[in-house]
Structures are given as C-alpha cells and as structure tokens.
N, C-alpha and C positions, 0 to 999 in steps of 0.2 A: 503494499500498499505506500501510496506515495502524499507526500503532504500539497495541501490543498491551497492555491495561491491567489491575490485579492485578482487578479486578471483572466482566471480561468474561466471558461462558460459553463453554465449546466447542463446537465446529460439531456434534458430536452432540448435544449438550444442547438445540441451535439447532432441529434437524433433529426433535424431537421436537413442539416447537411452531409450525414453520415453515408446517404444514396449517392452521393459524386464522389466524394472521396473513396468508394468500396469500388466504383467502376471507373473511376481510374486505374485501378491495378490489375497488374498483370499477374495469373493465377499461376503461384508456383505450390507454396507451402506454405501449410495453416500459419498463423498471424502470432507470435507467442507474445507482445505485449498488445495491451487493448489501444485501440486506435486511438480512441479518447486522450489517454494520457500521453500521447506521442502528437495529436494534435495541440493542446492545450502547452505542453511542451516548446511547440513551434510559436504559439503566442508569443510564451516569457520570452525566447530569444527575440523575436521580433521587438518586440516592446523593449526590451535591455538595447538593445541597439541605436534607440532612438534616447536613450538617456543616458 
C-alpha cells in the first residue's frame, strides 16, 4: 500500500479515464502494479516538475 498524496485523483475520477489508458496498452503479460498507482505517480511527478 502506498501513501496518499494531495494531488491524487479519486478512484471514481480514475474510472472515467481507465478505458482510455487500458486501450493504449499492448497486450503482453498481466500488470503487476495497479494502474491507478502508476497514474497518480505520473501526476505527482508532473506536478513536481512545475515546482
């Protein structure tokens, strides 16, 4: 389980964009890390780039 950050979106908000993210993925092997965690980490990194 990871820490919750102020910039995280809610799971409900994430479910709106999940289909777009899933459709961009090539079918390879099952994902080990939760896509929500990956997306929130990307948002965090993007936000840190501006500070």
